C-alpha positions in Angstrom: -26.7 10.9 -0.9 -24.4 12.7 1.5 -20.6 12.6 1.5 -18.8 13.2 4.8 -15.1 13.7 4.7 -12.8 11.8 7.1 -11.6 13.9 10.0 -7.8 13.9 10.3 -7.2 13.7 14.0 -3.5 13.2 14.4 -2.5 10.8 17.2 -6.1 9.9 18.1 -8.8 7.7 16.8 -10.7 9.4 13.9 -14.1 8.0 13.0 -16.0 8.7 9.8 -19.4 7.4 8.7 -19.6 8.0 5.0 -21.6 7.6 1.9 -24.9 6.2 3.3 -28.4 7.2 2.6 -28.7 9.3 5.8 -31.0 8.9 8.8 -30.8 7.0 12.0 -32.4 3.9 10.6 -29.4 3.3 8.4 -26.9 2.7 11.1 -28.3 -0.6 12.3 -28.3 -2.0 8.8 -24.9 -1.0 7.5 -22.0 -3.2 6.7 -19.1 -1.7 8.6 -15.7 -1.6 7.0 -12.9 -0.7 9.4 -10.0 1.2 8.0 -7.0 1.6 10.4 -4.5 3.8 8.6 -1.7 6.2 9.4 -3.4 9.6 9.4 -0.5 10.7 11.6 3.2 9.5 11.6 5.1 8.2 8.6 2.1 7.2 6.5 0.4 10.6 6.9 1.7 11.7 3.4 -0.2 8.9 1.6 -3.1 8.1 4.0 -5.5 10.7 2.6 -5.3 9.2 -0.8 -6.1 5.7 0.7 -9.1 7.0 2.5 -10.3 8.7 -0.7 -10.1 5.5 -2.6 -12.2 3.7 0.0 -14.7 6.5 -0.1 -15.1 6.3 -3.8 -15.6 2.5 -3.7 -18.2 2.8 -1.0 -20.0 5.6 -2.8 -20.2 3.6 -6.0 -21.4 0.4 -4.3 -24.0 2.3 -2.2 -25.3 4.1 -5.2 -25.7 0.8 -7.0 -27.8 -0.7 -4.1 -25.1 -1.7 -1.6 -24.2 -5.3 -0.7 -27.0 -7.8 -0.1 -29.3 -4.7 0.1 -27.3 -3.1 2.8 -25.3 0.1 2.7 -21.5 0.3 3.4 -20.3 2.4 6.3 -16.6 3.3 6.5 -15.1 3.6 10.0 -11.6 5.1 9.9 -9.2 5.0 12.8 -5.8 6.6 13.0 -3.1 4.0 13.8 -0.3 6.5 14.1 1.7 4.5 11.5 3.1 2.4 14.3 2.5 -0.5 16.7 1.2 1.3 19.7 -1.4 3.3 17.7 -2.4 0.2 15.8 -3.2 -1.8 18.9 -5.6 1.0 20.0 -7.1 1.4 16.5 -7.6 -2.3 15.9 -9.0 -2.9 19.4 -11.5 0.0 18.9 -12.6 -1.2 15.5 -12.9 -4.9 16.2 -14.3 -4.9 19.8 -16.0 -1.5 20.2 -17.2 -0.5 16.7 -17.7 -4.2 15.8 -16.7 -3.8 12.2 -17.5 -6.6 9.8 -14.1 -6.5 8.0 -10.8 -4.6 8.1 -9.5 -3.3 4.8 -6.4 -1.1 5.1 -3.0 0.1 4.0 -0.6 0.2 7.0 3.1 0.0 7.9 4.3 -3.5 8.7 4.8 -2.4 12.3 1.1 -1.5 12.5 0.0 -4.6 10.7 2.0 -6.9 12.9 0.7 -5.2 16.1 -2.9 -5.5 14.9 -2.9 -9.1 13.7 -3.2 -10.7 17.2 -6.3 -8.6 17.7 -7.7 -9.7 14.3 -7.1 -13.3 15.2 -8.7 -12.9 18.6 -11.7 -11.1 17.1 -12.0 -13.5 14.1 -12.6 -10.6 11.6 -11.5 -10.8 8.0 -8.6 -8.5 7.2 -7.7 -7.5 3.6 -4.3 -5.9 3.7 -3.9 -3.5 0.8 -0.2 -2.3 1.3 2.8 -3.6 -0.5 5.0 -5.2 2.1 8.0 -7.6 2.8 5.9 -10.8 2.4 5.1 -13.9 4.4 2.5 -12.4 6.8 0.1 -15.2 7.4 -3.1 -15.6 9.4 -6.4 -17.5 8.9 -8.1 -14.1 8.7 -5.7 -12.3 6.4 -5.7 -11.8 2.6 -3.3 -9.5 0.7 -3.9 -7.8 -2.7 -0.7 -5.8 -3.0 2.9 -6.7 -4.1 5.6 -8.6 -2.2 9.4 -8.7 -2.9 9.1 -11.6 -5.3 7.1 -9.4 -7.6 8.7 -6.0 -7.1 12.5 -6.2 -6.7 13.7 -7.9 -9.9 12.6 -5.2 -12.3 14.8 -2.6 -10.6 17.8 -4.8 -10.0 17.8 -6.3 -13.4 17.5 -2.9 -15.1 20.3 -1.5 -13.1 22.6 -4.4 -14.0 21.6 -4.6 -17.7 20.9 -1.0 -18.7 23.1 0.9 -16.2 26.0 -1.6 -15.9 25.7 -1.6 -12.1 27.7 -4.4 -10.4 27.8 -2.9 -6.8 25.0 -1.7 -4.7 24.3 0.2 -1.5 21.1 -0.4 0.4 19.3 2.0 2.8 16.2 1.4 4.7 13.9 2.2 7.7 14.7 0.0 10.7 11.6 -2.1 10.9 10.1 -5.2 9.4 9.4 -3.7 5.9 12.7 -2.0 5.5 14.8 -4.9 6.6 12.7 -7.6 5.0 12.7 -5.9 1.6 16.5 -5.2 1.6 17.3 -8.7 2.9 15.4 -10.1 -0.2 17.1 -7.5 -2.4 20.6 -8.4 -1.2 19.9 -12.1 -1.8 18.6 -11.4 -5.3 21.6 -9.2 -6.1 24.0 -12.0 -5.1 22.1 -14.5 -7.2 22.5 -12.2 -10.2 26.3 -11.9 -9.6 26.3 -8.4 -8.1 27.7 -7.3 -4.7 26.2 -5.3 -1.8 28.8 -2.9 -0.4 26.8 -1.8 2.6 23.3 -1.7 4.1 22.3 1.0 6.6 19.1 1.7 8.6 17.5 4.6 10.4 14.5 4.3 12.8 11.1 4.8 11.1 10.7 8.2 12.6 14.3 9.2 12.0 15.0 12.3 9.8 18.7 12.8 9.7 20.3 10.6 7.0 23.7 12.5 7.0 25.9 9.7 8.4 24.3 7.1 6.1 24.7 9.2 3.0 28.4 9.8 3.9 28.9 6.0 4.0 27.1 5.6 0.7 29.3 8.2 -1.0 32.5 6.7 0.3 31.5 3.2 -0.7 31.8 3.9 -4.4 28.7 1.8 -5.1 27.3 1.9 -8.7 23.7 2.1 -7.6 21.5 2.8 -4.6 18.3 0.9 -3.6 16.2 2.2 -0.7 13.3 0.7 1.3 11.9 3.3 3.7 8.5 3.6 5.4 6.0 4.9 2.9 5.5 8.6 3.1 7.6 11.0 5.2 10.9 9.0 5.3 10.9 8.8 1.5 10.7 12.6 1.4 13.5 13.3 3.9 15.9 10.8 2.6 15.5 11.9 -1.1 15.8 15.6 -0.2 19.1 14.9 1.6 20.4 12.6 -1.1 19.9 15.4 -3.7 21.4 18.0 -1.4 24.5 15.8 -1.0 24.9 15.5 -4.7 24.2 11.8 -5.0 23.6 11.1 -8.7 24.1 7.3 -9.1 21.1 5.2 -10.3 18.5 5.3 -7.5 15.7 2.7 -7.0 13.2 3.3 -4.3 11.2 0.2 -3.3 8.7 2.2 -1.2 7.9 5.4 -3.0 4.4 5.6 -4.6 3.4 7.9 -7.4 1.5 10.3 -5.1 4.4 10.8 -2.8 6.8 11.2 -5.7 4.6 14.1 -7.0 4.6 15.7 -3.5 8.4 15.5 -3.5 8.7 17.7 -6.6 12.0 18.1 -8.4 13.8 16.0 -5.8 12.1 12.9 -7.0 13.3 13.3 -10.6 15.2 10.2 -11.8 14.0 7.8 -9.1 13.2 4.3 -10.5 10.1 2.6 -9.1 8.6 -0.8 -9.5 4.8 -0.7 -9.0 1.6 -2.6 -9.6 -0.2 0.6 -10.4 0.7 3.8 -12.3 -1.8 6.4 -13.4 -0.8 5.9 -17.1 -2.3 2.4 -17.3 -4.4 2.8 -20.5 -7.2 0.3 -19.7 -10.8 1.3 -19.8 -11.1 0.3 -16.1 -8.3 2.6 -15.0 -9.5 5.5 -17.1 -13.0 5.2 -15.7 -11.5 5.1 -12.2 -9.5 8.2 -12.7 -12.5 10.1 -14.2 -14.7 9.0 -11.2 -12.1 10.0 -8.7 -11.8 13.4 -10.3 -15.6 13.9 -10.4 -16.0 12.8 -6.8 -13.2 14.8 -5.2 -12.6 17.6 -7.6 -9.7 19.9 -6.5 -9.3 17.9 -3.3 -8.2 14.8 -5.2 -5.0 13.2 -4.0 -3.0 11.4 -6.7 -4.1 7.8 -7.0 -1.2 5.5 -6.4 0.2 2.0 -5.6 -1.1 2.3 -2.0 -4.5 3.8 -2.6 -5.7 1.8 -5.6 -5.4 -1.6 -3.8 -7.7 -0.1 -1.1 -10.3 0.7 -3.7 -10.1 -2.8 -5.1 -10.1 -4.3 -1.7 -13.5 -2.9 -0.9 -14.9 -4.4 -4.1 -13.2 -7.7 -3.4 -14.9 -7.8 0.0 -18.3 -6.9 -1.7 -17.9 -9.8 -4.1 -17.0 -12.3 -1.3 -20.0 -11.3 0.8 -22.3 -11.7 -2.2 -20.7 -15.1 -3.1 -21.1 -16.2 0.6 -24.6 -14.7 0.9 -23.7 -13.4 4.3 -21.2 -11.2 6.2 -20.3 -14.1 8.5 -16.6 -13.9 8.9 -15.7 -17.5 8.1 -18.0 -17.7 5.1 -16.4 -14.5 3.7 -12.9 -15.9 4.3 -13.8 -19.1 2.5 -15.0 -17.0 -0.5 -12.2 -14.5 -0.8 -9.9 -16.5 -2.9 -12.7 -17.4 -5.3 -13.6 -13.9 -6.3 -11.9 -11.6 -8.8 -12.3 -7.9 -9.5 -11.4 -6.2 -12.8 -10.2 -2.9 -11.5 -7.6 -0.1 -12.3 -4.8 -2.6 -12.1 -6.5 -5.3 -14.1 -7.9 -8.6 -12.8 -7.1 -9.0 -9.1 -7.7 -12.4 -7.4 -6.0 -13.3 -4.1 -5.8 -17.0 -5.0 -2.0 -17.6 -4.6 -1.7 -18.5 -0.9 -3.9 -15.6 -0.1 -1.9 -13.2 -2.3 -2.4 -12.0 -5.8 -0.5 -12.4 -9.1 0.1 -8.8 -10.3 1.2 -7.0 -13.4 4.2 -5.0 -12.5 5.6 -1.8 -14.1 9.1 -0.4 -14.1 9.0 3.3 -14.4 11.1 6.5 -13.7 9.9 9.7 -12.1 10.2 12.7 -14.3 11.1 16.3 -13.4 7.4 17.4 -13.4 6.5 14.5 -11.0 5.0 12.4 -13.8 6.0 8.8 -14.5 7.8 7.4 -17.6 6.9 3.8 -18.2 10.0 1.7 -19.1 8.6 -1.9 -19.2 5.8 -4.1 -17.8 5.7 -7.6 -16.6 2.3 -9.4 -16.7 0.9 -11.5 -13.9 4.0 -11.9 -11.8 3.5 -14.7 -9.3 3.9 -13.8 -5.6 5.8 -17.1 -4.9 5.6 -19.0 -1.6 3.9 -16.8 0.9 1.5 -18.8 3.1 1.7 -22.5 2.0 0.1 -23.8 5.2 -3.2 -21.9 4.9 
């Protein structure tokens, strides 16, 4: 079996055929999984770990005989982490590469731009990124968290353990940043707290100076941020630390891998996640061993954005096997019936095309590791797509 690494071609479509049996005869028989992902732009920090997770899933499935006797082929396209790049990537994957399914972690801007193409092409789409919720389509399923699952652990902890009554909110100015903080502000009000300010910077913005000044002058007890996954998390946190901000800091968008890349600047950040590497289950420990064996020193830290990608590939496999075909409508009909026991536990997208998830409240340590504070089993995603 041959493993071909994904080419990282910033700003252009990158295509990778991986983990098959080799030879020209294979190409006509493969099941093509399209992965539009931000190899460039805001998500470029985390995208390599997402691609690795998909590669491992494909390798394991292919080694075990494939899906309905066919090998999996991954076709990766750079969406630039934004709307314009996503339109090109989705169009290429759906109408030129003719993939059987899309399974991807993306920014909300990229997802929203790609969904009309998915609807037109009638291709199943498993979205593996945490997001602001309520993105609904006859062709879309989601196996990552939404605000109803993720916000409460941080806000409740700040109020009960840190005595916080006032909050300042900072986000990237797009659907995810605003959607997450709108939900957070409502939840804070419900719990009797007060938001003293909310500020936003464009997704590709890097200078947070003016916003940090407003934060410091507000006198808020705690800070909660919701920035685009990857680069904005890094720039904001570095500037917060340089400015001496030391109030309790909860980040709704930082994953464990990005936190490790941030080094000492990330120390003290509170995160709420559906995956941390310290989950003690047999499934997670086997996953971590297999990732290390497969990628060696090139391994990127598995995280809350990459692990749902691994599980998404397996959920698609199970749906195809249940349906007995890769026919799009048959697979869609089967997706909420199948469940996969993976690194995060049992994952089943049976709650209005979303998944109940066990959530973990944790704090980043000085060495980049994660200290688990508490866990919340099978948190319901709430009302997401009631009309589907």
